All heavy atoms as TSV, in Angstrom:
chain	resi	resn	atom	element	x	y	z
A	1	MET	N	N	6.701	5.129	16.082
A	1	MET	CA	C	6.643	5.265	14.634
A	1	MET	C	C	6.214	3.830	14.127
A	1	MET	O	O	6.672	2.849	14.589
A	1	MET	CB	C	8.020	5.664	14.147
A	1	MET	CG	C	8.026	6.305	12.856
A	1	MET	SD	S	9.642	6.969	12.530
A	1	MET	CE	C	9.185	8.583	12.245
A	2	PHE	N	N	5.346	3.861	13.123
A	2	PHE	CA	C	4.840	2.584	12.557
A	2	PHE	C	C	5.543	2.406	11.230
A	2	PHE	O	O	5.398	3.062	10.284
A	2	PHE	CB	C	3.355	2.734	12.327
A	2	PHE	CG	C	2.609	1.460	12.125
A	2	PHE	CD1	C	2.526	0.541	13.142
A	2	PHE	CD2	C	2.033	1.176	10.987
A	2	PHE	CE1	C	1.892	-0.671	12.976
A	2	PHE	CE2	C	1.374	-0.051	10.759
A	2	PHE	CZ	C	1.322	-0.954	11.791
A	3	ILE	N	N	6.426	1.326	11.266
A	3	ILE	CA	C	7.219	1.002	10.108
A	3	ILE	C	C	7.094	-0.484	9.792
A	3	ILE	O	O	7.233	-1.309	10.713
A	3	ILE	CB	C	8.661	1.337	10.280
A	3	ILE	CG1	C	8.873	2.857	10.562
A	3	ILE	CG2	C	9.544	0.949	9.055
A	3	ILE	CD1	C	10.197	3.250	10.920
A	4	ASN	N	N	6.784	-0.837	8.599
A	4	ASN	CA	C	6.651	-2.274	8.171
A	4	ASN	C	C	5.665	-3.036	9.076
A	4	ASN	O	O	6.030	-4.098	9.624
A	4	ASN	CB	C	8.013	-2.941	8.138
A	4	ASN	CG	C	8.951	-2.349	7.097
A	4	ASN	OD1	O	8.456	-1.908	6.046
A	4	ASN	ND2	N	10.232	-2.349	7.368
A	5	ASN	N	N	4.484	-2.462	9.318
A	5	ASN	CA	C	3.460	-3.075	10.173
A	5	ASN	C	C	3.939	-3.356	11.579
A	5	ASN	O	O	3.545	-4.330	12.197
A	5	ASN	CB	C	2.963	-4.381	9.542
A	5	ASN	CG	C	2.154	-4.110	8.327
A	5	ASN	OD1	O	1.429	-3.073	8.223
A	5	ASN	ND2	N	2.142	-5.031	7.364
A	6	LYS	N	N	4.850	-2.511	12.091
A	6	LYS	CA	C	5.408	-2.716	13.410
A	6	LYS	C	C	5.622	-1.372	14.128
A	6	LYS	O	O	6.134	-0.455	13.462
A	6	LYS	CB	C	6.718	-3.407	13.311
A	6	LYS	CG	C	7.331	-4.008	14.490
A	6	LYS	CD	C	8.465	-4.930	14.054
A	6	LYS	CE	C	9.410	-5.087	15.199
A	6	LYS	NZ	N	10.626	-5.865	14.828
A	7	TRP	N	N	5.231	-1.214	15.364
A	7	TRP	CA	C	5.444	0.004	16.098
A	7	TRP	C	C	6.898	0.018	16.623
A	7	TRP	O	O	7.346	-0.911	17.284
A	7	TRP	CB	C	4.493	0.128	17.301
A	7	TRP	CG	C	3.092	0.543	16.843
A	7	TRP	CD1	C	2.020	-0.288	16.795
A	7	TRP	CD2	C	2.707	1.839	16.440
A	7	TRP	NE1	N	1.002	0.485	16.292
A	7	TRP	CE2	C	1.354	1.721	16.069
A	7	TRP	CE3	C	3.369	3.102	16.314
A	7	TRP	CZ2	C	0.631	2.853	15.642
A	7	TRP	CZ3	C	2.642	4.137	15.888
A	7	TRP	CH2	C	1.297	4.037	15.536
A	8	ILE	N	N	7.629	1.042	16.323
A	8	ILE	CA	C	9.022	1.283	16.811
A	8	ILE	C	C	9.009	2.425	17.744
A	8	ILE	O	O	8.580	3.539	17.421
A	8	ILE	CB	C	9.907	1.622	15.558
A	8	ILE	CG1	C	9.753	0.558	14.426
A	8	ILE	CG2	C	11.356	1.822	15.982
A	8	ILE	CD1	C	10.168	-0.811	14.822
A	9	PRO	N	N	9.478	2.230	18.972
A	9	PRO	CA	C	9.508	3.323	19.931
A	9	PRO	C	C	10.560	4.398	19.488
A	9	PRO	O	O	11.640	4.053	19.015
A	9	PRO	CB	C	9.939	2.734	21.243
A	9	PRO	CG	C	10.165	1.283	20.982
A	9	PRO	CD	C	9.901	0.998	19.547
A	10	ILE	N	N	10.181	5.650	19.700
A	10	ILE	CA	C	11.143	6.696	19.472
A	10	ILE	C	C	11.177	7.623	20.667
A	10	ILE	O	O	10.209	7.704	21.398
A	10	ILE	CB	C	10.780	7.536	18.198
A	10	ILE	CG1	C	9.340	8.002	18.234
A	10	ILE	CG2	C	11.018	6.765	16.947
A	10	ILE	CD1	C	8.882	8.853	17.061
A	11	LYS	N	N	12.316	8.274	20.923
A	11	LYS	CA	C	12.477	9.143	22.089
A	11	LYS	C	C	12.843	10.535	21.591
A	11	LYS	O	O	13.480	10.686	20.584
A	11	LYS	CB	C	13.576	8.620	23.028
A	11	LYS	CG	C	13.206	7.292	23.635
A	11	LYS	CD	C	14.352	6.873	24.572
A	11	LYS	CE	C	13.992	5.550	25.188
A	11	LYS	NZ	N	15.009	5.117	26.139
A	12	THR	N	N	12.428	11.536	22.358
A	12	THR	CA	C	12.747	12.915	22.071
A	12	THR	C	C	12.881	13.677	23.373
A	12	THR	O	O	12.573	13.190	24.468
A	12	THR	CB	C	11.737	13.523	21.148
A	12	THR	OG1	O	12.216	14.791	20.733
A	12	THR	CG2	C	10.377	13.698	21.846
A	13	LYS	N	N	13.266	14.917	23.261
A	13	LYS	CA	C	13.437	15.818	24.398
A	13	LYS	C	C	12.316	16.849	24.318
A	13	LYS	O	O	12.105	17.389	23.225
A	13	LYS	CB	C	14.814	16.456	24.402
A	13	LYS	CG	C	15.090	17.308	25.577
A	13	LYS	CD	C	16.486	17.934	25.493
A	13	LYS	CE	C	17.253	17.514	26.725
A	13	LYS	NZ	N	18.564	18.027	26.728
A	14	ILE	N	N	11.684	17.114	25.423
A	14	ILE	CA	C	10.650	18.195	25.466
A	14	ILE	C	C	11.412	19.517	25.574
A	14	ILE	O	O	12.207	19.705	26.494
A	14	ILE	CB	C	9.705	18.013	26.660
A	14	ILE	CG1	C	8.848	16.731	26.441
A	14	ILE	CG2	C	8.790	19.240	26.809
A	14	ILE	CD1	C	7.963	16.337	27.572
A	15	VAL	N	N	11.097	20.445	24.640
A	15	VAL	CA	C	11.789	21.737	24.703
A	15	VAL	C	C	10.871	22.897	25.123
A	15	VAL	O	O	11.336	23.976	25.442
A	15	VAL	CB	C	12.418	22.095	23.371
A	15	VAL	CG1	C	13.510	21.092	23.028
A	15	VAL	CG2	C	11.413	22.044	22.207
A	16	SER	N	N	9.514	22.698	25.038
A	16	SER	CA	C	8.599	23.733	25.501
A	16	SER	C	C	7.219	23.094	25.838
A	16	SER	O	O	6.879	22.063	25.344
A	16	SER	CB	C	8.464	24.825	24.444
A	16	SER	OG	O	7.827	24.321	23.299
A	17	LEU	N	N	6.498	23.818	26.693
A	17	LEU	CA	C	5.139	23.465	27.017
A	17	LEU	C	C	4.269	24.757	26.862
A	17	LEU	O	O	4.642	25.787	27.243
A	17	LEU	CB	C	4.997	23.012	28.523
A	17	LEU	CG	C	5.799	21.754	28.853
A	17	LEU	CD1	C	5.667	21.518	30.368
A	17	LEU	CD2	C	5.269	20.535	28.091
A	18	LYS	N	N	3.119	24.548	26.233
A	18	LYS	CA	C	2.158	25.697	26.091
A	18	LYS	C	C	0.823	25.246	26.558
A	18	LYS	O	O	0.379	24.129	26.281
A	18	LYS	CB	C	2.084	26.135	24.638
A	18	LYS	CG	C	3.286	26.860	24.129
A	18	LYS	CD	C	3.027	27.509	22.812
A	18	LYS	CE	C	4.147	28.363	22.373
A	18	LYS	NZ	N	3.998	29.772	22.683
A	19	GLN	N	N	0.073	26.159	27.165
A	19	GLN	CA	C	-1.318	25.943	27.477
A	19	GLN	C	C	-2.052	27.208	27.045
A	19	GLN	O	O	-1.762	28.289	27.501
A	19	GLN	CB	C	-1.499	25.733	29.013
A	19	GLN	CG	C	-2.852	25.317	29.378
A	19	GLN	CD	C	-2.890	24.067	30.272
A	19	GLN	OE1	O	-2.088	23.991	31.134
A	19	GLN	NE2	N	-3.789	23.180	30.030
A	20	GLY	N	N	-3.003	26.988	26.104
A	20	GLY	CA	C	-3.575	28.127	25.452
A	20	GLY	C	C	-2.518	28.785	24.642
A	20	GLY	O	O	-1.764	28.222	23.888
A	21	ASN	N	N	-2.354	30.145	24.836
A	21	ASN	CA	C	-1.283	30.919	24.175
A	21	ASN	C	C	-0.100	31.236	25.044
A	21	ASN	O	O	0.651	32.130	24.766
A	21	ASN	CB	C	-1.901	32.227	23.610
A	21	ASN	CG	C	-2.794	32.007	22.442
A	21	ASN	OD1	O	-2.584	31.035	21.708
A	21	ASN	ND2	N	-3.802	32.855	22.311
A	22	HIS	N	N	-0.017	30.535	26.184
A	22	HIS	CA	C	0.973	30.885	27.172
A	22	HIS	C	C	2.047	29.758	27.370
A	22	HIS	O	O	1.686	28.570	27.379
A	22	HIS	CB	C	0.367	31.124	28.547
A	22	HIS	CG	C	-0.726	32.150	28.505
A	22	HIS	ND1	N	-0.485	33.510	28.408
A	22	HIS	CD2	C	-2.073	32.074	28.501
A	22	HIS	CE1	C	-1.587	34.185	28.365
A	22	HIS	NE2	N	-2.647	33.253	28.384
A	23	ASN	N	N	3.330	30.172	27.455
A	23	ASN	CA	C	4.347	29.205	27.807
A	23	ASN	C	C	4.175	28.873	29.277
A	23	ASN	O	O	3.969	29.867	30.112
A	23	ASN	CB	C	5.730	29.741	27.565
A	23	ASN	CG	C	6.024	29.941	26.069
A	23	ASN	OD1	O	5.637	29.113	25.278
A	23	ASN	ND2	N	6.687	31.003	25.698
A	24	VAL	N	N	4.290	27.583	29.660
A	24	VAL	CA	C	4.094	27.202	31.046
A	24	VAL	C	C	5.181	26.218	31.414
A	24	VAL	O	O	5.882	25.653	30.584
A	24	VAL	CB	C	2.716	26.585	31.255
A	24	VAL	CG1	C	1.592	27.588	31.030
A	24	VAL	CG2	C	2.522	25.387	30.353
A	25	GLU	N	N	5.377	26.000	32.755
A	25	GLU	CA	C	6.315	25.045	33.254
A	25	GLU	C	C	5.645	23.677	33.479
A	25	GLU	O	O	6.290	22.646	33.477
A	25	GLU	CB	C	6.881	25.523	34.566
A	25	GLU	CG	C	7.748	26.771	34.515
A	25	GLU	CD	C	9.054	26.423	33.793
A	25	GLU	OE1	O	9.608	25.388	34.063
A	25	GLU	OE2	O	9.459	27.261	32.933
A	26	GLU	N	N	4.296	23.740	33.615
A	26	GLU	CA	C	3.514	22.460	33.862
A	26	GLU	C	C	2.141	22.552	33.168
A	26	GLU	O	O	1.529	23.622	33.165
A	26	GLU	CB	C	3.322	22.377	35.416
A	26	GLU	CG	C	2.544	21.212	35.906
A	26	GLU	CD	C	2.371	21.207	37.375
A	26	GLU	OE1	O	2.668	22.214	38.039
A	26	GLU	OE2	O	2.016	20.151	37.896
A	27	ILE	N	N	1.745	21.484	32.589
A	27	ILE	CA	C	0.420	21.479	31.932
A	27	ILE	C	C	-0.618	20.996	32.924
A	27	ILE	O	O	-0.407	19.921	33.536
A	27	ILE	CB	C	0.490	20.568	30.673
A	27	ILE	CG1	C	1.410	21.235	29.643
A	27	ILE	CG2	C	-0.903	20.409	30.124
A	27	ILE	CD1	C	1.596	20.424	28.406
A	28	LEU	N	N	-1.685	21.689	33.039
A	28	LEU	CA	C	-2.751	21.331	33.930
A	28	LEU	C	C	-3.909	20.753	33.113
A	28	LEU	O	O	-4.061	20.980	31.949
A	28	LEU	CB	C	-3.226	22.561	34.698
A	28	LEU	CG	C	-2.176	23.221	35.540
A	28	LEU	CD1	C	-2.680	24.557	36.143
A	28	LEU	CD2	C	-1.750	22.309	36.590
A	29	PRO	N	N	-4.780	19.909	33.730
A	29	PRO	CA	C	-5.901	19.256	33.017
A	29	PRO	C	C	-7.051	20.188	32.697
A	29	PRO	O	O	-8.078	20.172	33.340
A	29	PRO	CB	C	-6.326	18.161	34.032
A	29	PRO	CG	C	-5.970	18.680	35.373
A	29	PRO	CD	C	-4.757	19.500	35.167
A	30	ARG	N	N	-6.826	21.079	31.731
A	30	ARG	CA	C	-7.899	21.937	31.223
A	30	ARG	C	C	-7.485	22.581	29.894
A	30	ARG	O	O	-6.322	22.779	29.680
A	30	ARG	CB	C	-8.238	23.083	32.223
A	30	ARG	CG	C	-7.041	23.971	32.418
A	30	ARG	CD	C	-7.375	25.165	33.357
A	30	ARG	NE	N	-6.291	26.043	33.489
A	30	ARG	CZ	C	-5.581	26.165	34.637
A	30	ARG	NH1	N	-5.922	25.422	35.645
A	30	ARG	NH2	N	-4.542	26.980	34.679
A	31	GLY	N	N	-8.456	22.831	29.044
A	31	GLY	CA	C	-8.142	23.459	27.808
A	31	GLY	C	C	-7.212	22.651	26.853
A	31	GLY	O	O	-7.062	21.414	27.002
A	32	THR	N	N	-6.589	23.356	25.982
A	32	THR	CA	C	-5.661	22.757	25.010
A	32	THR	C	C	-4.229	22.859	25.516
A	32	THR	O	O	-3.941	23.755	26.268
A	32	THR	CB	C	-5.786	23.405	23.638
A	32	THR	OG1	O	-5.441	24.774	23.801
A	32	THR	CG2	C	-7.149	23.205	23.037
A	33	ALA	N	N	-3.373	21.980	25.105
A	33	ALA	CA	C	-2.007	21.989	25.521
A	33	ALA	C	C	-1.120	21.632	24.302
A	33	ALA	O	O	-1.521	20.838	23.446
A	33	ALA	CB	C	-1.738	21.004	26.642
A	34	GLY	N	N	0.072	22.156	24.292
A	34	GLY	CA	C	1.044	21.824	23.298
A	34	GLY	C	C	2.372	21.427	23.913
A	34	GLY	O	O	2.820	22.020	24.866
A	35	ILE	N	N	2.942	20.441	23.328
A	35	ILE	CA	C	4.265	19.932	23.790
A	35	ILE	C	C	5.251	20.055	22.630
A	35	ILE	O	O	5.119	19.403	21.609
A	35	ILE	CB	C	4.219	18.473	24.275
A	35	ILE	CG1	C	3.201	18.319	25.391
A	35	ILE	CG2	C	5.603	18.023	24.688
A	35	ILE	CD1	C	2.939	16.898	25.847
A	36	GLY	N	N	6.179	21.007	22.769
A	36	GLY	CA	C	7.255	21.212	21.745
A	36	GLY	C	C	8.352	20.240	21.976
A	36	GLY	O	O	8.782	20.025	23.134
A	37	THR	N	N	8.788	19.610	20.941
A	37	THR	CA	C	9.851	18.564	21.025
A	37	THR	C	C	11.021	18.946	20.100
A	37	THR	O	O	10.933	19.847	19.298
A	37	THR	CB	C	9.382	17.141	20.686
A	37	THR	OG1	O	9.022	17.137	19.270
A	37	THR	CG2	C	8.124	16.783	21.512
A	38	SER	N	N	12.118	18.168	20.197
A	38	SER	CA	C	13.249	18.380	19.354
A	38	SER	C	C	13.131	17.492	18.091
A	38	SER	O	O	14.134	17.437	17.332
A	38	SER	CB	C	14.543	18.063	20.116
A	38	SER	OG	O	14.539	16.750	20.581
A	39	PHE	N	N	12.002	16.941	17.792
A	39	PHE	CA	C	11.838	16.154	16.520
A	39	PHE	C	C	12.093	17.032	15.331
A	39	PHE	O	O	11.703	18.218	15.295
A	39	PHE	CB	C	10.383	15.649	16.416
A	39	PHE	CG	C	10.118	14.358	17.085
A	39	PHE	CD1	C	8.962	14.240	17.803
A	39	PHE	CD2	C	10.987	13.321	16.984
A	39	PHE	CE1	C	8.732	13.016	18.480
A	39	PHE	CE2	C	10.669	12.100	17.606
A	39	PHE	CZ	C	9.501	11.951	18.355
A	40	ASP	N	N	12.620	16.439	14.324
A	40	ASP	CA	C	12.690	17.118	13.013
A	40	ASP	C	C	11.241	17.197	12.502
A	40	ASP	O	O	10.511	16.262	12.540
A	40	ASP	CB	C	13.479	16.258	12.039
A	40	ASP	CG	C	13.679	16.850	10.702
A	40	ASP	OD1	O	12.796	17.535	10.177
A	40	ASP	OD2	O	14.769	16.607	10.088
A	41	PRO	N	N	10.828	18.452	12.040
A	41	PRO	CA	C	9.417	18.578	11.589
A	41	PRO	C	C	9.012	17.562	10.521
A	41	PRO	O	O	7.837	17.244	10.389
A	41	PRO	CB	C	9.376	19.992	11.041
A	41	PRO	CG	C	10.497	20.710	11.777
A	41	PRO	CD	C	11.573	19.694	11.986
A	42	SER	N	N	9.906	17.055	9.726
A	42	SER	CA	C	9.559	16.122	8.733
A	42	SER	C	C	9.059	14.772	9.310
A	42	SER	O	O	8.278	14.082	8.665
A	42	SER	CB	C	10.737	15.823	7.780
A	42	SER	OG	O	11.745	15.119	8.497
A	43	VAL	N	N	9.426	14.494	10.549
A	43	VAL	CA	C	8.931	13.296	11.264
A	43	VAL	C	C	7.499	13.419	11.651
A	43	VAL	O	O	6.740	12.483	11.632
A	43	VAL	CB	C	9.824	12.997	12.473
A	43	VAL	CG1	C	9.263	11.821	13.280
A	43	VAL	CG2	C	11.214	12.711	12.063
A	44	THR	N	N	7.043	14.629	11.986
A	44	THR	CA	C	5.748	14.849	12.544
A	44	THR	C	C	4.768	15.512	11.618
A	44	THR	O	O	3.665	15.828	11.950
A	44	THR	CB	C	5.827	15.664	13.819
A	44	THR	OG1	O	6.387	16.929	13.514
A	44	THR	CG2	C	6.665	15.016	14.905
A	45	LYS	N	N	5.199	15.795	10.365
A	45	LYS	CA	C	4.451	16.639	9.486
A	45	LYS	C	C	2.998	16.105	9.088
A	45	LYS	O	O	2.116	16.898	8.878
A	45	LYS	CB	C	5.204	16.892	8.142
A	45	LYS	CG	C	5.347	15.637	7.331
A	45	LYS	CD	C	6.109	15.871	6.041
A	45	LYS	CE	C	6.299	14.594	5.313
A	45	LYS	NZ	N	6.871	14.749	4.030
A	46	ASP	N	N	2.803	14.805	9.127
A	46	ASP	CA	C	1.477	14.282	8.685
A	46	ASP	C	C	0.601	13.949	9.915
A	46	ASP	O	O	-0.427	13.314	9.743
A	46	ASP	CB	C	1.646	13.156	7.769
A	46	ASP	CG	C	2.399	11.983	8.407
A	46	ASP	OD1	O	2.801	12.051	9.552
A	46	ASP	OD2	O	2.627	10.942	7.684
A	47	ASP	N	N	0.974	14.364	11.101
A	47	ASP	CA	C	0.198	14.132	12.311
A	47	ASP	C	C	-0.062	12.663	12.687
A	47	ASP	O	O	-0.916	12.376	13.515
A	47	ASP	CB	C	-1.146	14.882	12.219
A	47	ASP	CG	C	-0.991	16.330	12.361
A	47	ASP	OD1	O	0.028	16.770	13.017
A	47	ASP	OD2	O	-1.878	17.093	11.862
A	48	THR	N	N	0.733	11.714	12.132
A	48	THR	CA	C	0.520	10.362	12.524
A	48	THR	C	C	0.960	10.090	14.019
A	48	THR	O	O	0.575	9.145	14.614
A	48	THR	CB	C	1.343	9.381	11.617
A	48	THR	OG1	O	2.708	9.751	11.669
A	48	THR	CG2	C	0.769	9.418	10.211
A	49	LEU	N	N	1.759	11.007	14.543
A	49	LEU	CA	C	2.165	10.885	15.970
A	49	LEU	C	C	1.250	11.650	16.900
A	49	LEU	O	O	1.445	11.595	18.093
A	49	LEU	CB	C	3.613	11.298	16.111
A	49	LEU	CG	C	4.610	10.532	15.311
A	49	LEU	CD1	C	6.046	11.151	15.577
A	49	LEU	CD2	C	4.648	9.102	15.767
A	50	SER	N	N	0.256	12.328	16.382
A	50	SER	CA	C	-0.670	13.112	17.198
A	50	SER	C	C	-1.384	12.193	18.218
A	50	SER	O	O	-1.942	11.192	17.852
A	50	SER	CB	C	-1.714	13.839	16.348
A	50	SER	OG	O	-2.537	14.557	17.138
A	51	GLY	N	N	-1.272	12.549	19.474
A	51	GLY	CA	C	-1.923	11.807	20.536
A	51	GLY	C	C	-1.096	10.562	20.961
A	51	GLY	O	O	-1.480	9.870	21.864
A	52	GLN	N	N	0.017	10.306	20.353
A	52	GLN	CA	C	0.844	9.125	20.734
A	52	GLN	C	C	1.986	9.543	21.622
A	52	GLN	O	O	3.083	9.834	21.213
A	52	GLN	CB	C	1.438	8.556	19.438
A	52	GLN	CG	C	0.436	8.195	18.321
A	52	GLN	CD	C	-0.493	7.076	18.823
A	52	GLN	OE1	O	-0.050	6.106	19.431
A	52	GLN	NE2	N	-1.745	7.206	18.505
A	53	ILE	N	N	1.691	9.633	22.950
A	53	ILE	CA	C	2.703	10.113	23.860
A	53	ILE	C	C	2.666	9.270	25.205
A	53	ILE	O	O	1.587	8.860	25.619
A	53	ILE	CB	C	2.531	11.598	24.191
A	53	ILE	CG1	C	3.675	12.080	25.048
A	53	ILE	CG2	C	1.207	11.846	24.869
A	53	ILE	CD1	C	3.718	13.582	25.151
A	54	ALA	N	N	3.821	9.015	25.725
A	54	ALA	CA	C	3.950	8.325	26.944
A	54	ALA	C	C	5.156	8.937	27.666
A	54	ALA	O	O	6.082	9.291	27.002
A	54	ALA	CB	C	4.033	6.792	26.794
A	55	GLY	N	N	5.066	9.026	28.978
A	55	GLY	CA	C	6.158	9.603	29.663
A	55	GLY	C	C	6.064	9.274	31.165
A	55	GLY	O	O	5.141	8.660	31.593
A	56	TYR	N	N	7.046	9.780	31.883
A	56	TYR	CA	C	7.089	9.530	33.318
A	56	TYR	C	C	6.138	10.520	33.997
A	56	TYR	O	O	5.960	11.629	33.620
A	56	TYR	CB	C	8.495	9.740	33.879
A	56	TYR	CG	C	9.524	8.708	33.357
A	56	TYR	CD1	C	10.472	9.090	32.464
A	56	TYR	CD2	C	9.376	7.437	33.776
A	56	TYR	CE1	C	11.365	8.189	32.048
A	56	TYR	CE2	C	10.285	6.504	33.363
A	56	TYR	CZ	C	11.325	6.861	32.426
A	56	TYR	OH	O	12.159	5.950	31.995
């Protein structure tokens, strides 16, 4: 999250994965993918976090 001209790391839990219109256990490198998280929707409503992901 970008606050006061500074990036602040935030953590969340992944609650679902989707590839196309299907729920999946693993996302493969093709097509579109969605990662459902436990974030409050008000945190992500303006898409400023879109594409901002890092994980193990």
